[in-house]
C-alpha positions as a Markdown table, in Angstrom:
| # | Residue | x | y | z |
|---|---|---|---|---|
| 1 | Asp | 87.4 | -3.1 | -133.8 |
| 2 | Ile | 85.0 | -2.0 | -136.5 |
| 3 | Val | 86.2 | 0.0 | -139.5 |
| 4 | Gln | 84.8 | 3.4 | -139.8 |
| 5 | Ala | 86.0 | 4.4 | -143.0 |
| 6 | Leu | 87.9 | 3.2 | -146.3 |
| 7 | Val | 89.9 | 5.1 | -149.3 |
| 8 | Pro | 90.9 | 2.3 | -151.8 |
| 9 | Leu | 93.8 | 4.3 | -153.7 |
| 10 | Ile | 94.6 | 2.9 | -157.0 |
| 11 | Thr | 93.7 | -0.7 | -156.2 |
| 12 | Gln | 90.9 | -3.3 | -156.6 |
| 13 | Ser | 89.6 | -6.1 | -154.3 |
| 14 | Asn | 90.8 | -9.0 | -156.7 |
| 15 | Met | 94.7 | -9.0 | -156.9 |
| 16 | Val | 94.1 | -12.3 | -159.2 |
| 17 | Asp | 92.8 | -10.6 | -161.9 |
| 18 | Val | 95.5 | -8.5 | -162.4 |
| 19 | Ala | 97.5 | -11.5 | -163.7 |
| 20 | Asp | 94.5 | -12.1 | -166.4 |
| 21 | Asn | 95.7 | -15.7 | -167.2 |
| 22 | Gly | 99.3 | -14.8 | -167.0 |
| 23 | Ala | 99.0 | -12.3 | -169.8 |
| 24 | Ala | 100.1 | -9.2 | -167.8 |
| 25 | Leu | 103.4 | -9.7 | -168.3 |
| 26 | Asp | 104.7 | -6.1 | -167.9 |
| 27 | Thr | 102.8 | -5.6 | -164.5 |
| 28 | Ile | 103.9 | -8.9 | -163.0 |
| 29 | Leu | 107.7 | -8.7 | -164.0 |
| 30 | Arg | 108.1 | -5.1 | -163.4 |
| 31 | Trp | 106.6 | -5.7 | -160.0 |
| 32 | Val | 109.0 | -8.6 | -159.1 |
| 33 | Phe | 111.8 | -6.3 | -160.3 |
| 34 | Ile | 111.0 | -3.4 | -158.4 |
| 35 | Thr | 110.2 | -5.3 | -155.1 |
| 36 | Glu | 113.9 | -6.8 | -155.6 |
| 37 | Val | 115.6 | -3.4 | -156.4 |
| 38 | Met | 113.7 | -1.8 | -153.4 |
| 39 | Thr | 115.1 | -4.5 | -150.8 |
| 40 | Asp | 118.7 | -5.1 | -152.5 |
| 41 | Ser | 121.0 | -3.7 | -149.9 |
| 42 | Glu | 124.2 | -4.1 | -152.2 |
| 43 | Lys | 123.0 | -1.3 | -154.5 |
| 44 | Arg | 123.4 | 2.4 | -153.3 |
| 45 | Leu | 120.2 | 4.3 | -152.8 |
| 46 | Pro | 120.4 | 6.3 | -156.0 |
| 47 | Glu | 120.8 | 3.5 | -158.1 |
| 48 | Arg | 117.9 | 1.8 | -156.5 |
| 49 | Ile | 115.5 | 4.9 | -157.0 |
| 50 | Ala | 117.0 | 5.2 | -160.6 |
| 51 | Gln | 115.9 | 1.6 | -161.5 |
| 52 | Ile | 112.5 | 2.0 | -159.7 |
| 53 | Leu | 111.8 | 5.5 | -161.3 |
| 54 | Gln | 113.5 | 5.9 | -164.3 |
| 55 | Pro | 111.4 | 4.0 | -167.2 |
| 56 | Gly | 114.1 | 3.7 | -170.1 |
| 57 | Leu | 116.3 | 2.2 | -167.5 |
| 58 | Gln | 114.1 | -0.1 | -166.2 |
| 59 | Asp | 113.0 | -1.2 | -169.7 |
| 60 | Arg | 116.3 | -1.9 | -170.8 |
| 61 | Leu | 116.9 | -4.0 | -167.4 |
| 62 | Leu | 113.7 | -6.1 | -167.9 |
| 63 | Ala | 114.0 | -6.6 | -171.8 |
| 64 | Pro | 115.6 | -10.2 | -171.3 |
| 65 | Gly | 112.6 | -11.0 | -169.4 |
| 66 | Phe | 110.2 | -9.5 | -171.7 |
| 67 | Asp | 111.7 | -11.6 | -174.4 |
| 68 | His | 112.4 | -14.9 | -172.7 |
| 69 | Leu | 110.1 | -18.0 | -173.1 |
| 70 | Pro | 108.9 | -19.8 | -171.1 |
| 71 | Leu | 107.5 | -17.0 | -168.7 |
| 72 | Ser | 107.5 | -19.2 | -165.7 |
| 73 | Thr | 111.7 | -18.6 | -165.9 |
| 74 | Ala | 111.6 | -14.7 | -166.8 |
| 75 | Asp | 112.4 | -13.9 | -163.0 |
| 76 | Gln | 116.0 | -15.6 | -164.0 |
| 77 | Ala | 116.3 | -14.1 | -167.2 |
| 78 | Val | 116.1 | -10.3 | -165.4 |
| 79 | Leu | 117.8 | -11.1 | -162.0 |
| 80 | Asn | 119.8 | -14.2 | -162.5 |
| 81 | Lys | 118.2 | -15.7 | -159.7 |
| 82 | Glu | 114.8 | -17.3 | -158.7 |
| 83 | Val | 112.3 | -15.1 | -156.9 |
| 84 | Pro | 110.4 | -17.2 | -154.6 |
| 85 | Phe | 107.2 | -15.3 | -154.6 |
| 86 | Phe | 107.1 | -15.5 | -158.6 |
| 87 | Arg | 107.7 | -19.1 | -158.7 |
| 88 | Thr | 105.0 | -19.7 | -155.9 |
| 89 | Trp | 102.6 | -17.7 | -158.3 |
| 90 | Val | 103.9 | -19.9 | -161.2 |
| 91 | Glu | 103.4 | -22.8 | -159.2 |
| 92 | His | 99.7 | -22.3 | -158.2 |
| 93 | Phe | 98.3 | -20.2 | -161.0 |
| 94 | Gly | 95.8 | -21.4 | -163.2 |
| 95 | Gln | 95.3 | -24.7 | -161.0 |
| 96 | Glu | 91.7 | -25.9 | -160.8 |
| 97 | Asn | 89.9 | -25.2 | -157.4 |
| 98 | Asp | 93.4 | -24.1 | -155.8 |
| 99 | Pro | 92.6 | -22.1 | -152.9 |
| 100 | Tyr | 96.0 | -20.3 | -152.8 |
| 101 | Phe | 94.8 | -17.3 | -154.1 |
| 102 | Asp | 91.5 | -16.6 | -152.2 |
| 103 | Arg | 93.0 | -14.6 | -149.9 |
| 104 | Val | 93.9 | -12.2 | -152.3 |
| 105 | Asp | 90.5 | -12.4 | -154.0 |
| 106 | Leu | 88.0 | -10.3 | -152.0 |
| 107 | Lys | 85.5 | -9.5 | -154.5 |
| 108 | Pro | 83.0 | -11.8 | -153.3 |
| 109 | Tyr | 83.1 | -9.6 | -150.3 |
| 110 | Val | 82.8 | -6.2 | -151.8 |
| 111 | Ala | 78.9 | -5.5 | -151.5 |
| 112 | Glu | 79.2 | -6.5 | -148.0 |
| 113 | Val | 81.2 | -3.8 | -146.9 |
| 114 | Asn | 79.1 | -1.3 | -144.9 |
| 115 | Ala | 81.9 | 1.2 | -143.8 |
| 116 | Pro | 81.6 | 4.3 | -146.3 |
| 117 | Val | 84.0 | 3.9 | -149.1 |
| 118 | His | 85.6 | 6.6 | -151.2 |
| 119 | Leu | 87.7 | 4.6 | -154.2 |
| 120 | Ile | 90.4 | 6.9 | -156.0 |
| 121 | Gly | 92.0 | 6.0 | -159.3 |
| 122 | Gly | 93.2 | 7.3 | -162.6 |
| 123 | Trp | 92.3 | 6.7 | -166.2 |
| 124 | Tyr | 95.6 | 5.3 | -167.0 |
| 125 | Asp | 96.2 | 3.4 | -163.8 |
| 126 | Ile | 96.4 | -0.6 | -163.9 |
| 127 | Phe | 93.6 | -1.0 | -161.7 |
| 128 | Leu | 91.1 | 1.3 | -163.5 |
| 129 | Thr | 88.7 | -1.4 | -164.3 |
| 130 | Gly | 88.7 | -3.3 | -161.1 |
| 131 | Leu | 88.3 | -0.2 | -158.9 |
| 132 | Ile | 85.4 | 0.9 | -160.9 |
| 133 | Asp | 83.9 | -2.8 | -160.6 |
| 134 | Asp | 84.1 | -2.4 | -156.7 |
| 135 | Phe | 82.5 | 1.0 | -157.0 |
| 136 | Val | 79.5 | -0.5 | -159.0 |
| 137 | Ala | 79.1 | -3.7 | -156.7 |
| 138 | Leu | 79.0 | -1.0 | -153.6 |
| 139 | Gln | 76.6 | 1.1 | -155.6 |
| 140 | Ala | 74.2 | -2.1 | -156.6 |
| 141 | Ala | 74.2 | -3.1 | -153.1 |
| 142 | Gly | 72.3 | 0.4 | -152.2 |
| 143 | Lys | 75.3 | 1.6 | -150.4 |
| 144 | Arg | 76.6 | 5.3 | -151.3 |
| 145 | Pro | 80.2 | 5.1 | -152.1 |
| 146 | Tyr | 82.3 | 7.9 | -153.6 |
| 147 | Leu | 84.4 | 7.9 | -156.7 |
| 148 | Thr | 87.1 | 9.9 | -158.0 |
| 149 | Ile | 88.9 | 9.3 | -161.3 |
| 150 | Gly | 91.8 | 11.9 | -162.3 |
| 151 | Pro | 94.1 | 12.0 | -165.2 |
| 152 | Trp | 96.7 | 9.8 | -163.5 |
| 153 | His | 98.6 | 6.6 | -164.0 |
| 154 | His | 99.9 | 4.3 | -161.1 |
| 155 | Phe | 103.2 | 6.2 | -160.5 |
| 156 | Ser | 101.7 | 9.9 | -161.3 |
| 157 | Phe | 103.1 | 12.4 | -158.8 |
| 158 | Gly | 100.4 | 14.7 | -159.6 |
| 159 | Lys | 97.9 | 12.7 | -157.9 |
| 160 | Gln | 99.5 | 13.1 | -154.4 |
| 161 | Leu | 98.0 | 16.1 | -153.1 |
| 162 | Gln | 95.0 | 15.6 | -154.6 |
| 163 | Thr | 94.2 | 12.2 | -153.2 |
| 164 | Leu | 95.8 | 13.3 | -149.9 |
| 165 | Ser | 93.1 | 16.1 | -149.5 |
| 166 | Glu | 90.4 | 13.8 | -150.8 |
| 167 | Thr | 91.6 | 11.3 | -148.2 |
| 168 | Ile | 91.6 | 13.4 | -145.4 |
| 169 | Thr | 88.2 | 15.1 | -146.3 |
| 170 | Trp | 86.6 | 11.7 | -146.3 |
| 171 | Phe | 88.2 | 10.6 | -142.5 |
| 172 | Asp | 87.0 | 14.2 | -141.4 |
| 173 | Ala | 83.5 | 13.6 | -142.5 |
| 174 | His | 83.3 | 9.9 | -140.9 |
| 175 | Leu | 85.6 | 10.0 | -138.1 |
| 176 | Lys | 84.9 | 13.4 | -137.0 |
| 177 | Gly | 81.2 | 13.6 | -138.0 |
| 178 | Asn | 82.0 | 16.8 | -140.4 |
| 179 | Lys | 79.5 | 15.5 | -143.2 |
| 180 | Glu | 79.3 | 19.3 | -144.5 |
| 181 | Val | 83.0 | 18.7 | -146.1 |
| 182 | Leu | 81.5 | 16.3 | -148.4 |
| 183 | Arg | 80.6 | 17.3 | -152.1 |
| 184 | Pro | 77.1 | 16.6 | -152.7 |
| 185 | Gln | 77.5 | 14.3 | -155.9 |
| 186 | Pro | 79.4 | 11.3 | -155.3 |
| 187 | Val | 81.1 | 10.6 | -158.5 |
| 188 | Gln | 83.9 | 13.2 | -159.5 |
| 189 | Leu | 85.3 | 12.7 | -163.0 |
| 190 | Tyr | 88.5 | 14.5 | -164.8 |
| 191 | Leu | 87.4 | 15.2 | -168.3 |
| 192 | Met | 90.5 | 14.9 | -170.2 |
| 193 | Gly | 91.1 | 17.1 | -173.1 |
| 194 | Ala | 88.7 | 20.0 | -171.4 |
| 195 | Asp | 91.1 | 19.8 | -168.4 |
| 196 | Glu | 88.2 | 20.1 | -166.0 |
| 197 | Trp | 86.3 | 18.2 | -163.4 |
| 198 | Arg | 83.0 | 17.0 | -163.7 |
| 199 | Cys | 80.7 | 15.7 | -160.9 |
| 200 | Phe | 77.9 | 13.2 | -161.2 |
| 201 | Asp | 75.2 | 11.0 | -159.2 |
| 202 | Gln | 76.4 | 7.5 | -160.3 |
| 203 | Trp | 78.9 | 5.5 | -162.8 |
| 204 | Pro | 78.5 | 5.3 | -165.4 |
| 205 | Pro | 76.7 | 8.8 | -165.8 |
| 206 | Pro | 73.7 | 8.8 | -168.0 |
| 207 | Tyr | 74.7 | 8.7 | -171.7 |
| 208 | Gln | 73.7 | 8.2 | -175.2 |
| 209 | Pro | 75.3 | 5.1 | -177.0 |
| 210 | Val | 76.6 | 6.0 | -180.7 |
| 211 | Thr | 78.0 | 3.8 | -182.9 |
| 212 | Tyr | 80.9 | 4.7 | -185.3 |
| 213 | Phe | 81.2 | 1.8 | -188.0 |
| 214 | Leu | 84.3 | 0.8 | -189.7 |
| 215 | Gln | 85.0 | 1.3 | -193.4 |
| 216 | Gly | 87.9 | 1.1 | -195.7 |
| 217 | Glu | 91.4 | -0.1 | -196.5 |
| 218 | Gly | 92.4 | -0.4 | -192.7 |
| 219 | Cys | 96.2 | 0.3 | -192.3 |
| 220 | Thr | 96.2 | 2.9 | -195.2 |
| 221 | Asp | 93.2 | 5.2 | -195.2 |
| 222 | Gly | 90.6 | 3.3 | -192.9 |
| 223 | Arg | 87.7 | 5.1 | -192.1 |
| 224 | Leu | 85.5 | 5.6 | -188.8 |
| 225 | Thr | 82.1 | 6.9 | -189.6 |
| 226 | Ile | 78.4 | 7.2 | -188.2 |
| 227 | Gln | 77.3 | 5.9 | -191.8 |
| 228 | Ser | 76.0 | 2.4 | -192.4 |
| 229 | Pro | 78.5 | 0.1 | -193.5 |
| 230 | Leu | 79.1 | -0.5 | -197.6 |
| 231 | Pro | 77.2 | -3.7 | -198.6 |
| 232 | Asn | 80.5 | -4.9 | -200.3 |
| 233 | Asp | 83.3 | -3.3 | -198.4 |
| 234 | Pro | 86.2 | -5.9 | -198.5 |
| 235 | Pro | 87.8 | -6.9 | -195.4 |
| 236 | Asp | 91.3 | -6.1 | -194.1 |
| 237 | His | 94.0 | -8.5 | -193.4 |
| 238 | Tyr | 97.0 | -8.6 | -191.3 |
| 239 | Arg | 99.5 | -11.2 | -190.1 |
| 240 | Tyr | 100.7 | -11.4 | -186.2 |
| 241 | Asp | 103.7 | -13.1 | -185.7 |
| 242 | Pro | 104.7 | -14.0 | -181.8 |
| 243 | Ala | 108.3 | -14.0 | -183.0 |
| 244 | Asp | 107.9 | -10.1 | -183.7 |
| 245 | Pro | 104.9 | -9.3 | -181.6 |
| 246 | Thr | 103.1 | -5.9 | -181.9 |
| 247 | Pro | 104.2 | -3.7 | -179.3 |
| 248 | Asn | 102.5 | -1.4 | -176.6 |
| 249 | Leu | 103.1 | 2.1 | -176.2 |
| 250 | Gly | 101.9 | 4.3 | -173.2 |
| 251 | Gly | 98.5 | 3.2 | -171.7 |
| 252 | Pro | 98.1 | 1.7 | -168.0 |
| 253 | Leu | 101.5 | 0.7 | -167.0 |
| 254 | Leu | 103.4 | 0.1 | -163.8 |
| 255 | Ser | 105.7 | 2.6 | -164.9 |
| 256 | Asn | 106.6 | 6.3 | -165.4 |
| 257 | Ala | 106.3 | 5.5 | -169.2 |
| 258 | Ala | 102.3 | 5.1 | -168.7 |
| 259 | Gly | 99.4 | 7.5 | -170.0 |
| 260 | Ala | 99.0 | 9.2 | -173.2 |
| 261 | Val | 101.7 | 9.0 | -175.6 |
| 262 | Asp | 102.3 | 9.3 | -179.8 |
| 263 | Asn | 101.2 | 6.2 | -181.3 |
| 264 | Arg | 102.5 | 7.2 | -184.8 |
| 265 | Pro | 105.2 | 4.7 | -184.3 |
| 266 | Leu | 103.1 | 1.9 | -183.5 |
| 267 | Glu | 100.4 | 2.9 | -186.3 |
| 268 | Ser | 103.0 | 2.5 | -189.0 |
| 269 | Arg | 103.6 | -1.2 | -188.6 |
| 270 | Pro | 101.7 | -3.7 | -190.8 |
| 271 | Asp | 100.2 | -5.5 | -188.3 |
| 272 | Val | 98.3 | -2.6 | -187.1 |
| 273 | Leu | 95.1 | -1.6 | -188.8 |
| 274 | Thr | 93.9 | 2.2 | -188.0 |
| 275 | Phe | 90.4 | 3.5 | -188.8 |
| 276 | Thr | 90.0 | 7.3 | -188.5 |
| 277 | Thr | 87.1 | 10.3 | -188.6 |
| 278 | Ala | 87.2 | 13.1 | -190.2 |
| 279 | Pro | 88.2 | 16.1 | -188.5 |
| 280 | Leu | 85.3 | 17.1 | -185.8 |
| 281 | Arg | 83.3 | 20.2 | -186.4 |
| 282 | Ala | 82.5 | 20.6 | -182.8 |
| 283 | Asn | 83.7 | 19.4 | -179.2 |
| 284 | Leu | 82.8 | 15.6 | -178.4 |
| 285 | Asp | 82.7 | 14.7 | -174.8 |
| 286 | Val | 82.9 | 10.7 | -174.1 |
| 287 | Ile | 82.1 | 9.8 | -170.4 |
| 288 | Gly | 81.9 | 6.0 | -169.7 |
| 289 | Pro | 82.5 | 2.5 | -171.0 |
| 290 | Val | 83.9 | 2.0 | -174.5 |
| 291 | Cys | 83.4 | -0.8 | -176.5 |
| 292 | Leu | 84.4 | -2.2 | -179.8 |
| 293 | Arg | 82.3 | -4.7 | -181.7 |
| 294 | Leu | 84.4 | -6.6 | -184.2 |
| 295 | Tyr | 83.9 | -9.2 | -186.8 |
| 296 | Val | 87.0 | -11.3 | -187.3 |
| 297 | Lys | 88.6 | -14.7 | -188.8 |
| 298 | Ser | 91.9 | -15.9 | -187.7 |
| 299 | Ser | 93.9 | -19.0 | -189.0 |
| 300 | Thr | 94.2 | -20.2 | -185.3 |
| 301 | Pro | 91.5 | -20.3 | -182.5 |
| 302 | Tyr | 94.0 | -19.1 | -180.1 |
| 303 | Thr | 94.6 | -15.6 | -180.7 |
| 304 | Asp | 94.3 | -12.0 | -179.4 |
| 305 | Phe | 92.5 | -8.9 | -180.8 |
| 306 | Phe | 93.5 | -5.5 | -179.2 |
| 307 | Gly | 91.6 | -2.1 | -180.0 |
| 308 | Arg | 92.7 | 1.2 | -179.1 |
| 309 | Leu | 91.1 | 4.8 | -179.0 |
| 310 | Cys | 93.3 | 7.5 | -180.0 |
| 311 | Asp | 93.0 | 11.2 | -180.3 |
| 312 | Val | 94.7 | 12.5 | -183.4 |
| 313 | Gln | 95.8 | 16.1 | -182.7 |
| 314 | Pro | 95.8 | 18.7 | -185.6 |
| 315 | Asp | 99.8 | 18.3 | -185.7 |
| 316 | Gly | 99.4 | 14.8 | -186.4 |
| 317 | Arg | 100.0 | 13.3 | -183.0 |
| 318 | Ser | 97.8 | 10.0 | -182.3 |
| 319 | Leu | 97.3 | 9.9 | -178.5 |
| 320 | Asn | 96.3 | 6.9 | -176.9 |
| 321 | Val | 93.0 | 7.5 | -174.5 |
| 322 | Cys | 91.5 | 4.0 | -173.7 |
| 323 | Asp | 91.9 | 0.4 | -174.9 |
| 324 | Gly | 91.4 | -3.5 | -174.4 |
| 325 | Leu | 92.5 | -6.6 | -175.5 |
| 326 | Leu | 90.6 | -10.1 | -175.8 |
| 327 | Arg | 92.4 | -13.3 | -175.5 |
| 328 | Leu | 90.2 | -15.6 | -177.7 |
| 329 | Glu | 89.8 | -19.4 | -177.4 |
| 330 | Pro | 87.7 | -21.8 | -178.8 |
| 331 | Gly | 84.0 | -21.4 | -178.2 |
| 332 | Trp | 84.5 | -17.7 | -177.5 |
| 333 | Gly | 82.7 | -15.2 | -179.7 |
| 334 | Glu | 79.3 | -15.5 | -181.8 |
| 335 | Pro | 79.7 | -17.6 | -184.7 |
| 336 | Gln | 78.5 | -16.2 | -188.0 |
| 337 | Pro | 76.8 | -18.3 | -190.9 |
| 338 | Asp | 80.5 | -17.8 | -193.2 |
| 339 | Gly | 82.5 | -19.0 | -190.3 |
| 340 | Ser | 83.6 | -15.5 | -188.6 |
| 341 | Leu | 83.1 | -14.6 | -185.3 |
| 342 | Cys | 81.4 | -11.5 | -183.6 |
| 343 | Leu | 83.7 | -10.2 | -180.4 |
| 344 | Glu | 82.5 | -7.8 | -178.0 |
| 345 | Ile | 86.0 | -6.2 | -176.9 |
| 346 | Ser | 85.9 | -3.7 | -173.7 |
| 347 | Leu | 88.5 | -0.9 | -174.2 |
| 348 | Ala | 88.0 | 0.2 | -170.5 |
| 349 | Ala | 86.3 | 3.6 | -169.5 |
| 350 | Thr | 87.4 | 7.0 | -170.3 |
| 351 | Ala | 86.2 | 10.6 | -169.7 |
| 352 | Tyr | 87.7 | 12.6 | -172.5 |
| 353 | Arg | 86.9 | 15.5 | -174.6 |
| 354 | Phe | 87.9 | 15.1 | -178.3 |
| 355 | Arg | 88.1 | 19.0 | -179.5 |
| 356 | Glu | 87.0 | 20.6 | -182.6 |
| 357 | Gly | 89.3 | 19.8 | -185.3 |
| 358 | His | 90.7 | 16.8 | -183.7 |
| 359 | Gln | 89.9 | 13.2 | -185.0 |
| 360 | Leu | 88.9 | 10.0 | -183.6 |
| 361 | Arg | 91.2 | 6.9 | -184.5 |
| 362 | Leu | 90.5 | 3.3 | -183.5 |
| 363 | Gln | 93.6 | 0.8 | -184.0 |
| 364 | Val | 92.8 | -2.8 | -184.4 |
| 365 | Ser | 95.8 | -5.3 | -183.7 |
| 366 | Ser | 96.8 | -8.7 | -182.1 |
| 367 | Gly | 98.9 | -7.6 | -179.3 |
| 368 | Ala | 100.3 | -4.8 | -176.9 |
| 369 | His | 103.7 | -6.7 | -175.9 |
| 370 | Pro | 104.9 | -6.8 | -173.2 |
| 371 | Arg | 102.1 | -5.1 | -171.6 |
| 372 | Val | 100.1 | -8.0 | -172.3 |
| 373 | Ser | 102.5 | -11.4 | -173.0 |
| 374 | Arg | 102.1 | -12.1 | -176.7 |
| 375 | Asn | 99.9 | -14.9 | -177.5 |
| 376 | Leu | 101.7 | -17.9 | -179.0 |
| 377 | Gly | 99.1 | -19.1 | -180.9 |
| 378 | Thr | 99.1 | -22.8 | -179.8 |
| 379 | Gly | 96.7 | -22.8 | -176.9 |
| 380 | Glu | 99.3 | -24.6 | -174.6 |
| 381 | Pro | 99.8 | -23.0 | -171.1 |
| 382 | Val | 100.8 | -19.2 | -171.2 |
| 383 | Leu | 103.4 | -19.7 | -168.4 |
| 384 | Thr | 105.5 | -22.9 | -169.8 |
| 385 | Ser | 104.9 | -22.6 | -173.5 |
| 386 | Thr | 107.6 | -21.9 | -176.1 |
| 387 | His | 106.6 | -23.1 | -179.4 |
| 388 | Met | 105.0 | -20.0 | -181.5 |
| 389 | Ile | 102.4 | -20.0 | -184.4 |
| 390 | Pro | 101.7 | -16.8 | -186.7 |
| 391 | Ala | 98.2 | -15.8 | -187.1 |
| 392 | Glu | 96.7 | -14.6 | -190.3 |
| 393 | Gln | 93.9 | -12.2 | -189.4 |
| 394 | Thr | 90.9 | -10.9 | -191.2 |
| 395 | Ile | 88.8 | -8.1 | -190.1 |
| 396 | Tyr | 85.4 | -7.5 | -191.7 |
| 397 | His | 83.6 | -4.2 | -192.0 |
| 398 | Asp | 80.6 | -4.5 | -194.5 |
| 399 | Ala | 77.1 | -4.3 | -193.9 |
| 400 | Ala | 76.9 | -8.2 | -193.3 |
| 401 | His | 79.6 | -7.4 | -190.4 |
| 402 | Pro | 79.2 | -4.1 | -189.0 |
| 403 | Ser | 82.2 | -3.8 | -187.1 |
| 404 | Ala | 82.2 | -0.8 | -185.0 |
| 405 | Leu | 83.2 | 1.6 | -182.0 |
| 406 | Ile | 80.5 | 2.2 | -179.7 |
| 407 | Leu | 80.9 | 5.4 | -177.7 |
| 408 | Pro | 79.2 | 6.8 | -174.6 |
| 409 | Leu | 78.2 | 10.5 | -175.9 |
């Protein structure tokens, strides 16, 4: 039989990418836990539902695994037993030329798909970047895929009716021949902050990249501004300690705790720098990929750099919009004459209206644990290492090192 139409929903073609060199600890361990709870006949149904849907309870049960080293035995720390499919993943992951994961890596074949495809995702979904990559691959191959991205995370109940309606419409069009039910433009994006849908002909929509430079004293009163960097703006410093890793709040998680949350507890830590604009004089619409250019120096060649864009409300709340992390290894980044490195960090993508009177804020840190497993700083295999080395981090933002946030306006 030939497939007539497809609607991939909150997913992506390459499941290997989810593991991200073993760094996606929260997603991996939470999935192990959820699948075990779902099939545990010794637990009553209400207890199983609570452990799957209540993030606070789930986090308490998972905490021993998040803190456990080595990661290869984290299943034992959480469930007091070895989980076969987790141990199989540990056995094969990182092996050169191991064909084991080929069956879950369909990315090379995406452009060959001829059936009509409508990809549906959420701005805070764990599969957002992969889903957009699949759409772009189809688009570049001359196909006419559709793309819908709403204000959802992976467990959002609000997406159910919307996605069911979109799916039925897609199948009506391509299985029953009712093409008139399709919207004229293939890309439909929810503009968060404005609370409205926007339609476009392509991804990304046409945009003007605008550069916001980092300036100032970082974690105390760092500024984000379109003005050129100062010639002698002193760098910022912080210490990242894997024994006390910088935590994650909200964002794309396999949990009901995902999405936009108040980041002020995170921003008060000494290992998190913040850079903030003045209050906006008019609405600012950001639609497309967000990028962070960072000039850095670290005491170890094995470290992480994490950036997060936030919307600071008039009442002071700092709500996360999008973010991204780069796991640095020797040879990565563009070396500078003074020994620093220039890094390009993708902060994923968004469609967001920063309202008049609000402020844009950029966080810079070196972790988002346990969403991303802490970088131990040694360069040893991430699944089996236990030794930790703190990292002394330097962030430059002078005229010779113009660190900046690049936004698609």
